C-alpha positions as CSV (number, residue, x, y, z in Angstrom):
1,M,-97.0,-74.6,21.7
2,V,-95.1,-75.7,18.9
3,Q,-91.5,-75.6,20.6
4,A,-88.0,-75.3,18.5
5,L,-87.2,-78.2,15.9
6,D,-83.9,-79.7,14.9
7,F,-84.3,-78.9,11.2
8,E,-81.4,-81.5,10.6
9,V,-81.9,-84.4,8.7
10,Q,-81.2,-87.7,10.7
11,A,-80.3,-89.9,7.3
12,N,-76.2,-91.2,7.6
13,I,-73.2,-89.1,5.8
14,G,-73.9,-91.1,2.1
15,D,-77.7,-92.0,2.3
16,L,-79.8,-90.5,0.0
17,V,-82.9,-88.1,1.1
18,G,-84.5,-88.4,-2.1
19,D,-82.9,-87.4,-5.1
20,Q,-80.1,-85.8,-2.9
21,M,-77.2,-87.2,-1.3
22,V,-76.4,-86.4,2.8
23,V,-72.7,-85.4,3.0
24,E,-70.3,-84.1,5.7
25,I,-69.1,-80.5,5.6
26,T,-67.1,-79.0,7.9
27,S,-63.7,-77.0,8.3
28,E,-59.8,-77.1,9.7
29,Q,-60.7,-73.2,10.3
30,P,-59.9,-73.0,14.1
31,L,-61.5,-70.6,16.2
32,S,-60.9,-69.1,19.7
33,R,-62.5,-71.0,22.7
34,N,-65.0,-67.8,23.1
35,L,-65.8,-67.7,19.4
36,H,-66.2,-71.1,19.2
37,R,-68.8,-71.6,22.0
38,A,-70.7,-67.9,20.6
39,A,-70.6,-70.0,17.3
40,Q,-72.4,-72.5,19.2
41,L,-74.6,-70.9,21.1
42,L,-75.8,-69.0,17.8
43,T,-76.8,-72.2,16.7
44,Q,-79.2,-73.0,19.3
45,A,-80.6,-69.2,19.2
46,A,-81.4,-70.1,15.3
47,E,-83.5,-73.4,15.6
48,F,-85.7,-71.0,18.0
49,M,-85.9,-68.3,15.3
50,G,-86.0,-71.0,12.4
51,T,-89.0,-72.6,14.2
52,A,-91.2,-68.9,14.8
53,Y,-90.7,-68.9,10.9
54,A,-91.8,-71.4,10.3
55,V,-94.8,-71.0,12.5
56,Q,-95.7,-68.2,10.6
57,N,-96.2,-69.5,7.1
58,T,-99.3,-71.3,7.0
59,Q,-102.0,-73.0,9.6
60,Q,-100.8,-76.4,7.9
61,G,-97.4,-75.2,8.1
62,R,-97.8,-74.9,12.1
63,D,-99.8,-78.7,12.3
64,C,-97.0,-80.0,10.1
65,L,-94.5,-78.7,12.4
66,A,-96.5,-79.6,15.8
67,L,-97.0,-83.1,14.1
68,L,-93.0,-83.5,13.7
69,Q,-92.9,-82.8,17.9
70,A,-95.8,-84.9,19.0
71,V,-94.2,-88.3,16.9
72,A,-90.7,-88.0,17.9
73,P,-90.6,-89.1,20.8
74,E,-93.0,-91.9,20.1
75,V,-91.8,-93.5,16.7
76,T,-88.8,-96.1,17.2
77,N,-89.2,-97.8,13.5
78,P,-86.7,-96.9,11.7
79,S,-89.0,-95.6,8.5
80,F,-89.9,-92.6,10.7
81,I,-86.0,-91.3,10.0
82,E,-86.8,-91.3,6.4
83,F,-90.5,-89.6,7.4
84,R,-89.3,-87.2,9.7
85,D,-86.1,-86.1,6.8
86,L,-88.8,-86.2,3.9
87,M,-91.2,-84.0,5.6
88,K,-88.2,-81.6,6.6
89,A,-87.5,-81.1,3.1
90,N,-90.8,-81.0,1.7
91,A,-93.9,-80.0,3.7
92,G,-95.0,-76.6,2.9
93,Q,-92.2,-75.7,1.2
94,Y,-92.7,-74.0,-2.9
95,G,-90.4,-74.0,-5.7
96,A,-88.9,-71.2,-7.9
97,D,-92.0,-72.2,-10.3
98,R,-94.7,-72.2,-7.4
99,Q,-95.6,-75.7,-7.2
100,K,-95.5,-77.6,-3.8
101,F,-92.5,-79.9,-3.3
102,M,-93.2,-83.6,-2.6
103,P,-92.0,-86.3,-1.5
104,D,-91.3,-89.8,-3.9
105,K,-93.9,-91.7,-1.4
106,P,-96.9,-91.0,0.8
107,L,-95.1,-89.5,3.7
108,S,-98.6,-91.0,6.0
109,E,-98.0,-94.3,5.0
110,M,-94.5,-94.2,7.3
111,L,-96.5,-93.1,10.3
112,P,-97.4,-96.0,12.6
113,K,-100.7,-97.2,12.6
114,D,-101.7,-96.9,16.2
115,R,-101.7,-92.9,16.4
116,S,-103.8,-92.5,19.8
117,R,-100.4,-91.7,21.3
118,I,-99.5,-89.2,18.9
119,I,-102.7,-87.6,19.0
120,H,-102.5,-87.2,22.6
121,A,-99.0,-85.3,22.0
122,L,-100.9,-83.2,19.5
123,T,-103.4,-82.0,21.9
124,R,-101.1,-81.1,24.2
125,I,-98.7,-79.3,22.1
126,L,-101.4,-77.4,20.4
127,N,-103.5,-76.6,23.3
128,T,-107.0,-78.3,22.1
129,S,-109.2,-81.0,22.3
130,E,-108.6,-84.9,21.0
131,T,-111.1,-84.6,17.9
132,N,-109.5,-81.0,16.9
133,A,-106.2,-82.8,17.5
134,E,-107.0,-86.0,15.0
135,V,-109.0,-83.8,12.4
136,R,-106.0,-81.3,12.4
137,M,-103.4,-84.2,11.8
138,M,-105.6,-85.2,9.1
139,V,-105.1,-81.9,7.6
140,A,-101.4,-82.0,8.1
141,E,-100.8,-85.4,6.6
142,D,-103.2,-84.9,3.9
143,F,-101.4,-81.3,2.7
144,M,-97.9,-83.4,3.0
145,D,-99.3,-85.8,0.2
146,N,-101.7,-83.8,-2.0
147,P,-100.3,-81.5,-4.6
148,N,-103.5,-80.1,-4.8
149,N,-103.9,-78.9,-1.0
150,Q,-102.8,-75.7,-0.9
151,P,-102.2,-73.6,2.5
152,H,-104.9,-71.4,4.1
153,K,-103.9,-67.8,4.9
154,N,-102.7,-67.5,8.6
155,D,-105.9,-66.3,10.8
156,S,-103.8,-63.2,12.0
157,G,-102.4,-61.3,8.9
158,G,-101.8,-57.6,8.5
159,L,-101.1,-54.9,5.9
160,L,-97.8,-53.2,5.9
161,I,-97.0,-50.6,3.4
162,N,-93.8,-49.1,2.6
163,N,-92.4,-46.2,4.4
164,G,-92.7,-43.4,1.2
165,T,-95.1,-45.0,-0.5
166,K,-97.0,-42.3,-2.1
167,L,-100.7,-43.4,-3.2
168,P,-103.7,-41.6,-4.5
169,I,-105.9,-41.4,-1.2
170,E,-109.0,-43.1,-2.7
171,A,-107.0,-46.1,-3.5
172,L,-105.5,-46.1,0.3
173,E,-108.7,-45.8,1.5
174,A,-110.1,-48.6,-0.1
175,L,-107.1,-50.7,0.2
176,A,-107.5,-50.2,4.2
177,S,-111.6,-50.9,4.0
178,Q,-110.9,-54.3,2.0
179,A,-107.9,-55.4,4.9
180,K,-110.5,-54.2,7.5
181,E,-112.7,-56.6,5.7
182,D,-111.1,-59.6,4.6
183,E,-110.3,-62.4,7.4
184,G,-107.0,-63.1,6.9
185,G,-105.9,-59.6,6.4
186,L,-103.9,-60.0,3.3
187,I,-104.9,-58.4,0.1
188,E,-104.4,-60.1,-3.3
189,R,-104.3,-57.6,-5.6
190,D,-101.3,-57.8,-8.0
191,S,-101.7,-54.5,-9.9
192,F,-101.5,-52.7,-7.0
193,F,-98.6,-54.5,-5.7
194,A,-96.9,-54.0,-9.0
195,T,-97.6,-50.1,-9.5
196,A,-98.3,-48.6,-6.3
197,G,-95.5,-50.2,-4.5
198,L,-97.4,-51.9,-1.5
199,T,-95.5,-54.6,0.5
200,Y,-98.0,-57.3,1.8
201,L,-95.7,-58.9,4.0
202,H,-97.6,-62.4,5.2
203,P,-94.9,-63.2,8.0
204,R,-94.6,-60.2,9.7
205,S,-98.0,-59.4,9.8
206,R,-98.5,-61.5,12.6
207,L,-96.3,-58.8,14.3
208,F,-99.1,-56.2,14.1
209,A,-101.6,-55.5,16.6
210,S,-105.2,-55.9,15.2
211,R,-106.0,-54.7,12.1
212,E,-108.7,-52.4,13.2
213,D,-105.2,-50.6,15.1
214,L,-103.4,-50.8,12.5
215,I,-106.1,-49.2,9.7
216,N,-106.2,-46.6,12.8
217,K,-103.0,-45.6,12.6
218,V,-102.6,-45.0,9.1
219,T,-102.4,-41.4,8.3
220,F,-104.7,-39.9,5.4
221,G,-102.9,-36.5,5.0
222,N,-102.8,-34.7,1.8
223,I,-99.6,-34.0,-0.1
224,G,-99.9,-31.8,-2.9
225,E,-102.5,-33.2,-5.5
226,G,-104.1,-36.1,-3.8
227,F,-101.3,-38.1,-2.4
228,T,-100.9,-39.3,1.1
229,N,-98.3,-38.5,3.2
230,S,-95.6,-41.3,4.1
231,V,-97.7,-44.1,5.8
232,N,-97.4,-44.3,9.6
233,F,-98.6,-47.5,11.7
234,T,-97.5,-49.0,14.9
235,A,-95.9,-52.3,15.0
236,I,-95.8,-54.5,18.5
237,P,-92.7,-56.3,19.0
238,Y,-91.7,-59.8,17.5
239,I,-91.8,-60.6,21.3
240,Q,-95.3,-59.6,22.4
241,D,-96.6,-61.8,19.9
242,R,-98.5,-64.7,22.0
243,E,-97.3,-67.3,20.1
244,L,-93.8,-66.1,19.1
245,R,-92.7,-65.3,22.6
246,P,-91.7,-68.1,24.3
247,L,-89.4,-69.0,21.2
248,L,-88.3,-65.4,20.4
249,I,-87.4,-64.7,24.5
250,K,-85.1,-67.9,24.3
251,A,-83.7,-66.7,21.1
252,V,-82.4,-63.1,22.4
253,N,-81.3,-64.8,25.6
254,L,-78.8,-67.0,23.2
255,I,-77.9,-64.5,21.5
256,G,-76.8,-62.6,24.4
257,R,-74.8,-64.9,26.2
258,A,-73.0,-65.5,22.3
259,L,-72.5,-61.8,22.9
260,K,-70.7,-62.1,25.9
261,E,-68.3,-64.7,24.8
262,V,-67.3,-62.3,21.6
263,K,-66.8,-59.2,23.8
264,Q,-64.1,-61.5,26.0
265,D,-62.6,-62.5,22.7
266,G,-62.2,-59.2,22.2
267,T,-60.9,-59.2,18.5
268,Q,-64.3,-58.9,16.5
269,P,-66.1,-55.2,17.1
270,G,-68.2,-56.1,13.9
271,L,-69.7,-58.8,15.3
272,E,-70.6,-57.5,18.5
273,F,-72.4,-54.3,17.2
274,Y,-74.2,-57.1,14.6
275,L,-75.1,-59.6,17.6
276,R,-76.9,-56.7,19.3
277,A,-78.7,-55.2,16.0
278,T,-79.6,-58.5,15.9
279,M,-81.3,-58.8,19.4
280,N,-83.0,-55.1,18.8
281,D,-84.3,-56.4,15.9
282,I,-86.3,-59.1,17.6
283,A,-87.1,-57.5,20.5
284,T,-88.3,-53.9,19.8
285,P,-91.1,-52.3,17.5
286,G,-91.1,-51.4,14.2
287,L,-89.1,-52.8,10.8
288,D,-86.1,-51.8,11.5
289,L,-82.7,-52.3,9.8
290,A,-80.0,-51.9,12.0
291,S,-79.0,-55.4,11.9
292,D,-78.5,-55.3,7.9
293,R,-76.3,-52.0,8.1
294,A,-74.7,-53.4,11.0
295,L,-73.9,-56.8,8.4
296,L,-72.1,-54.7,6.4
297,D,-69.6,-53.9,9.6
298,N,-68.7,-57.5,10.5
299,T,-65.4,-58.0,8.4
300,G,-63.9,-60.2,11.1
301,L,-63.2,-64.1,11.4
302,L,-66.5,-65.4,12.5
303,Q,-69.4,-64.3,9.8
304,V,-73.2,-64.8,11.0
305,V,-76.6,-64.1,9.9
306,I,-79.0,-64.9,11.8
307,R,-82.4,-63.2,10.3
308,D,-84.8,-63.2,7.6
309,V,-82.7,-63.0,4.3
310,E,-84.7,-63.4,1.5
311,S,-87.9,-61.9,0.0
312,Y,-89.8,-63.5,-2.7
313,S,-93.4,-63.3,-4.3
314,D,-95.8,-66.3,-2.9
315,R,-98.9,-66.9,-5.0
316,H,-100.2,-68.0,-1.1
317,A,-99.2,-65.2,0.5
318,G,-97.9,-62.1,-1.2
319,V,-94.4,-61.7,-0.2
320,R,-92.9,-64.0,1.9
321,Q,-89.5,-63.3,4.2
322,D,-87.8,-66.5,5.1
323,F,-85.8,-67.1,8.1
324,D,-81.7,-68.2,7.3
325,A,-78.9,-68.8,9.6
326,N,-75.1,-69.0,8.6
327,I,-72.2,-69.2,10.7
328,S,-68.8,-69.5,8.8
329,V,-65.5,-68.9,9.4
330,V,-63.3,-66.5,7.2
331,R,-60.3,-68.0,5.6
332,I,-58.0,-65.3,5.6
333,K,-55.9,-65.7,3.0
334,E,-57.7,-66.8,0.0
335,T,-59.9,-63.8,1.1
336,E,-56.8,-61.5,0.5
337,R,-56.1,-63.0,-2.7
338,L,-59.6,-62.7,-4.0
339,K,-59.8,-58.5,-3.1
340,T,-56.3,-58.4,-5.2
341,L,-58.4,-59.9,-7.9
342,Q,-61.4,-57.4,-7.0
343,G,-58.7,-54.5,-7.6
344,R,-58.2,-55.8,-11.5
345,V,-61.9,-56.0,-12.4
346,L,-61.0,-53.0,-14.9
347,E,-58.5,-54.7,-16.4
348,L,-60.7,-57.8,-17.4
349,E,-63.7,-55.8,-18.3
350,E,-61.4,-53.3,-20.8
351,R,-61.2,-56.9,-23.0
352,L,-64.6,-57.7,-23.4
353,P,-66.0,-58.4,-27.0
354,C,-68.5,-55.4,-27.0
355,D,-68.9,-51.3,-27.5
356,D,-66.7,-49.6,-25.2
357,N,-69.1,-47.3,-24.6
358,F,-71.3,-49.8,-22.4
359,K,-68.0,-50.4,-20.2
360,H,-66.7,-48.4,-17.1
361,T,-64.2,-45.9,-17.1
362,E,-63.1,-46.3,-13.8
363,A,-63.1,-48.7,-11.5
364,P,-66.5,-50.1,-10.3
365,K,-67.9,-49.8,-6.7
366,A,-67.0,-53.3,-5.6
367,G,-68.5,-54.6,-2.6
368,L,-66.9,-56.8,0.0
369,I,-66.3,-60.4,-0.7
370,L,-65.3,-62.9,1.7
371,I,-64.2,-66.5,1.0
372,S,-65.3,-69.0,4.1
373,D,-66.2,-72.2,5.3
374,L,-69.9,-72.5,6.4
375,I,-69.8,-74.2,9.6
376,Y,-73.6,-74.1,10.3
377,S,-76.4,-73.4,7.9
378,R,-80.4,-73.7,8.7
379,G,-83.3,-72.4,7.1
380,P,-86.9,-73.1,6.4
381,S,-86.4,-76.1,4.2
382,I,-82.3,-77.2,5.2
383,T,-82.7,-79.7,1.6
384,Q,-83.6,-77.7,-1.2
385,S,-80.4,-76.4,-1.9
386,M,-77.3,-76.0,-0.5
387,L,-75.7,-72.8,-0.5
388,L,-72.7,-71.7,-2.6
389,A,-73.0,-68.2,-1.3
390,H,-74.6,-65.6,-0.1
391,S,-74.8,-61.9,-0.8
392,L,-76.5,-59.5,1.5
393,P,-77.7,-57.1,2.8
394,N,-81.3,-56.9,0.6
395,P,-82.8,-53.4,1.3
396,D,-82.2,-51.5,-1.4
397,D,-81.5,-48.4,1.2
398,I,-78.6,-50.7,2.9
399,Q,-77.4,-51.7,-0.5
400,A,-76.7,-48.0,-1.7
401,I,-73.9,-47.8,1.1
402,G,-72.7,-51.3,0.5
403,T,-73.1,-55.0,0.0
404,K,-71.2,-58.3,1.5
405,K,-71.0,-61.1,-0.6
406,N,-69.9,-64.5,1.6
407,M,-68.6,-67.6,-0.8
408,F,-68.7,-70.8,1.3
409,W,-65.3,-72.7,-0.4
410,N,-66.1,-76.0,1.5
411,N,-69.6,-76.2,0.1
412,I,-68.3,-75.2,-3.2
413,M,-65.8,-78.1,-3.0
414,T,-68.1,-80.4,-1.9
415,K,-70.8,-79.8,-4.6
416,Y,-67.4,-80.2,-6.9
417,E,-66.7,-84.0,-5.5
418,H,-70.4,-85.3,-5.1
419,I,-72.3,-83.5,-8.0
420,L,-70.1,-82.3,-10.6
421,V,-67.3,-84.9,-10.6
422,P,-70.2,-88.0,-11.7
423,I,-71.2,-85.8,-14.2
424,M,-68.0,-85.2,-16.0
425,E,-67.5,-89.2,-15.3
426,V,-70.3,-89.6,-17.4
427,M,-69.1,-86.8,-20.2
428,Y,-65.8,-87.0,-20.5
429,G,-64.7,-90.8,-18.9
430,R,-63.7,-91.6,-15.7
431,D,-59.9,-91.8,-16.6
432,F,-60.2,-88.2,-17.7
433,V,-61.4,-86.7,-14.8
434,L,-58.9,-88.8,-12.8
435,E,-56.0,-87.6,-14.8
436,H,-57.3,-83.8,-14.5
437,D,-58.3,-84.5,-11.0
438,T,-55.7,-81.3,-10.2
439,G,-56.8,-79.0,-12.9
440,L,-60.2,-79.1,-12.8
441,R,-60.8,-78.7,-9.3
442,E,-59.0,-75.7,-9.3
443,A,-61.2,-74.8,-12.4
444,F,-63.9,-75.3,-10.6
445,G,-63.0,-72.7,-7.5
446,M,-61.8,-70.1,-10.2
447,F,-64.6,-70.3,-12.3
448,V,-67.2,-69.4,-9.3
449,I,-64.7,-67.0,-7.9
450,G,-64.6,-65.6,-11.6
451,H,-68.3,-65.2,-11.7
452,E,-68.5,-63.3,-8.4
453,I,-66.2,-60.8,-9.8
454,C,-67.6,-60.7,-13.3
455,H,-71.2,-59.1,-12.0
456,A,-69.4,-56.1,-12.2
457,F,-68.9,-55.6,-15.7
458,L,-70.9,-53.1,-17.3
459,K,-72.2,-49.7,-16.9
460,T,-76.0,-51.1,-16.3
461,E,-78.0,-48.2,-13.8
462,G,-81.1,-49.1,-14.1
463,I,-81.1,-52.3,-15.6
464,Q,-83.0,-54.3,-13.1
465,I,-86.1,-52.2,-13.4
466,A,-85.9,-52.6,-16.6
467,F,-85.7,-55.8,-17.2
468,G,-87.7,-57.1,-14.6
469,D,-88.3,-60.7,-13.9
470,N,-86.0,-61.2,-17.1
471,Y,-83.2,-59.8,-15.1
472,P,-81.4,-62.4,-13.1
473,L,-81.7,-64.6,-16.6
474,I,-79.6,-62.4,-18.7
475,E,-77.3,-61.4,-15.8
476,E,-76.5,-64.7,-14.3
477,P,-74.9,-66.0,-18.4
478,K,-73.2,-62.5,-18.4
479,A,-71.3,-63.6,-15.2
480,D,-70.6,-67.1,-16.3
481,L,-69.5,-66.1,-19.9
482,G,-67.2,-63.6,-18.4
483,S,-65.6,-65.6,-16.1
484,I,-65.2,-68.3,-18.9
485,F,-64.0,-65.8,-21.4
486,S,-61.4,-64.5,-18.1
487,M,-59.5,-67.4,-17.4
488,P,-56.7,-66.7,-20.1
489,K,-55.9,-63.7,-17.8
490,F,-56.4,-65.3,-14.4
491,A,-54.2,-67.9,-15.8
492,E,-51.4,-64.9,-16.7
493,W,-51.8,-63.4,-13.1
494,N,-51.0,-66.5,-11.3
495,Y,-54.6,-67.4,-10.1
496,L,-55.3,-70.7,-11.5
497,S,-52.4,-72.4,-13.2
498,E,-52.0,-73.2,-17.1
499,E,-54.0,-76.5,-16.7
500,G,-56.1,-74.9,-14.4
501,A,-57.1,-72.8,-17.3
502,T,-57.6,-75.7,-19.9
503,M,-59.6,-77.7,-18.1
504,A,-62.3,-74.7,-17.2
505,Q,-63.9,-75.3,-20.6
506,Y,-64.8,-79.0,-19.4
507,V,-66.1,-77.7,-15.9
508,Y,-68.2,-75.2,-17.7
509,T,-70.1,-77.4,-19.8
510,A,-70.7,-79.8,-17.2
511,G,-71.6,-77.3,-14.8
512,L,-74.0,-76.1,-16.9
513,L,-76.0,-79.5,-16.6
514,R,-75.3,-79.2,-12.7
515,S,-77.2,-76.2,-12.6
516,I,-80.3,-77.1,-15.1
517,R,-81.2,-80.5,-13.0
518,M,-80.8,-78.5,-9.7
519,S,-83.2,-75.9,-10.3
520,P,-84.8,-76.2,-14.2
521,T,-87.2,-73.5,-13.2
522,A,-85.4,-70.8,-11.0
523,A,-83.1,-68.2,-12.6
524,H,-79.6,-70.1,-12.5
525,G,-81.0,-73.5,-14.0
526,R,-82.8,-71.1,-16.9
527,G,-80.0,-68.8,-17.2
528,N,-78.0,-71.7,-18.0
529,M,-80.4,-72.9,-21.0
530,N,-80.0,-69.7,-22.1
531,Q,-76.2,-70.2,-22.3
532,L,-76.1,-74.0,-23.6
533,R,-78.8,-73.1,-26.3
534,T,-76.7,-69.6,-27.4
535,M,-73.6,-71.6,-26.8
536,V,-74.7,-74.1,-29.6
537,E,-76.2,-71.9,-31.6
538,N,-72.5,-69.9,-32.0
539,R,-70.7,-73.2,-32.3
540,G,-68.9,-73.4,-29.5
541,I,-70.8,-76.5,-28.2
542,E,-72.1,-79.7,-30.1
543,W,-74.6,-82.4,-29.3
544,Y,-73.1,-85.8,-29.3
545,N,-74.3,-88.9,-28.7
546,G,-77.1,-87.3,-26.3
547,L,-74.7,-85.3,-24.4
548,P,-73.1,-81.5,-24.8
549,R,-69.4,-81.3,-25.9
550,N,-67.3,-78.6,-26.5
551,T,-66.0,-77.8,-30.3
552,E,-62.6,-76.5,-31.5
553,G,-64.5,-73.4,-31.5
554,F,-65.3,-73.3,-27.9
555,N,-63.3,-69.9,-27.0
556,E,-65.0,-68.2,-30.4
557,G,-68.4,-69.4,-29.3
558,V,-67.6,-67.9,-25.9
559,S,-66.6,-64.8,-27.1
560,I,-70.0,-64.4,-29.5
561,S,-72.0,-65.5,-26.7
562,L,-70.8,-63.3,-24.3
563,G,-70.8,-60.1,-27.0
564,E,-74.5,-61.0,-27.4
565,I,-75.5,-61.0,-23.9
566,C,-73.2,-57.7,-23.1
567,T,-74.7,-56.1,-25.7
568,I,-78.1,-56.5,-24.5
569,E,-77.1,-55.3,-21.0
570,G,-75.0,-52.6,-22.2
571,E,-78.0,-51.1,-24.3
572,I,-80.7,-51.9,-21.4
573,D,-82.9,-53.3,-24.2
574,S,-85.7,-54.8,-22.6
575,N,-87.5,-56.0,-26.0
576,A,-84.1,-58.0,-26.3
577,A,-83.8,-59.2,-23.0
578,K,-87.6,-60.2,-23.4
579,A,-87.0,-62.0,-26.7
580,K,-83.8,-63.8,-25.6
581,V,-85.5,-65.0,-22.6
582,A,-88.3,-66.5,-24.6
583,G,-86.2,-68.0,-27.0
584,Y,-83.5,-69.4,-24.8
585,C,-84.4,-69.7,-21.3
586,S,-86.7,-73.2,-21.8
587,M,-86.0,-76.8,-21.8
588,T,-85.4,-78.5,-24.7
589,P,-85.7,-82.3,-26.3
590,Q,-81.6,-82.3,-26.0
591,I,-81.4,-80.9,-22.6
592,E,-83.7,-83.3,-21.3
593,T,-82.6,-86.3,-23.3
594,A,-78.9,-85.0,-21.2
595,L,-80.5,-85.0,-17.7
596,N,-81.8,-88.3,-18.2
597,R,-78.5,-89.9,-18.8
598,L,-77.6,-88.1,-15.6
599,A,-80.7,-89.6,-13.2
600,H,-78.6,-91.4,-11.1
601,I,-76.2,-88.8,-10.1
602,P,-77.8,-87.4,-7.2
603,R,-79.3,-83.5,-7.9
604,D,-78.0,-81.9,-4.6
605,V,-76.0,-82.5,-1.6
606,V,-77.9,-82.2,2.4
607,P,-75.5,-80.8,4.3
608,K,-74.1,-82.6,8.0
609,F,-72.5,-80.2,10.0
610,T,-69.5,-82.0,12.0
611,Y,-67.6,-78.6,12.6
612,F,-68.7,-78.7,16.7
613,N,-67.6,-82.1,16.7
614,Q,-63.8,-81.7,16.2
615,A,-61.0,-80.4,18.9
616,F,-58.8,-78.0,17.9
């Protein structure tokens, strides 16, 4: 059985892992002794939970994890550290472009030539013969190094149909029959997925009993004209799964111990509720939303997420959910200040350069936004992109109650220091950046906060359904442009200095390149291509010496560009959104030239959390 693995990279602070720099992430925000101990216990629980989710993704993914565990005590060559870090960063992970992440050099070449001890360890871990262990090791190596080697589906899949789904009974019977025949238990029919509301949930499919049992429990009762009743099925508890049980029992026990520490502290009732709900969700049947709901009620000092948090389409496994764990300490003063700004969103929206009919007449419903320092983070691939913030929960029915966004201030400023500053030095010169460091730093922090505030702009009910995949490519530019447009008001209201407001435009333009080069195929990256190309068209930015630079008409360009985006959203014009995405959300030779000028700068940072090494 694959045991819990430490997903933290072993490279030293300042080293590069691929094109990402290892950096220290910590906080000066203190916790009580009980909360400090609770947080440590939860980090341990997250390792068991994270490994359990990783095991579920693919058969090769499981073999890669087993290989990691087998080689750990056997390899003393320093190259193994690099091998392990690259493997954790790349093995079996897929980007937004649905292409497999690949390391810069073949991982298999970093393994020792004498592999007999590793194969022996694999035999024990995978509970198989040495011959089979050797074959699976070769498969894992090829999977890591060969971009054309795609993963096999897991061999114990299942079909999950959302409660409340209504389908013509013939269609449901056909799907159930196909599920029964399919060896992997997965059904890849995008037309059904798109039109019928089915959810193919690959990782959690392992939590069901046999496919036969699942199919037999589907209720085929008719409602009205040939539509089925809400589907009923029985899911077995996570903790009864043969392979996951050892990991998840340990995770639940550790969460329980953390809960005792939180209760002894006595100041975090919302966290108590959340930890109880999380234990319940892991150890009881069904797809309970208790922990999603409880997440909203934890508004205290210690913020915890330890669950599956992101759902996304995956061509190999239908819809996949990825595990994530984040622990942070709230910055109370900054959070309270942000709340006052949230209360003035309507004043900001009134200034938008678009038709007043698109704007709210009453203050829009505001979700909770916290500013905190991240002290621990783990996920399926810790090095793909360090979080600046997350917005949870994901389920629509819980979002109808409320949302909670957590902004990780120490991560935000770490990215400023290690990524944005070097980019600005290339664009504006080192002397300029040193001279205006205080204003630039202040502007970056305010820009990120303003971005989140500006998502609330405009009456856009139903826009996500209308725009589909194009929605984030319009919405993210709206939030960015709205933030830079609002900088004068932020300064007027004393949320930043006049110098900070002046420096904001330099931060904005450099930030476009930062986001594009970090994730050129993801929503934020393509959304920034949209902004950059639009701002050039509207003469707020121009190309000079292979780099973008702001013109004297920058502010006017922002106003025109924001007005265009707001009109598309205000009219909920899906055709205009589609045309905007097709025409502007793609790479150009000028952008590619600019990115090449920045090739020596790390693309992103890899966190090395040191909070628990400190004494408070």
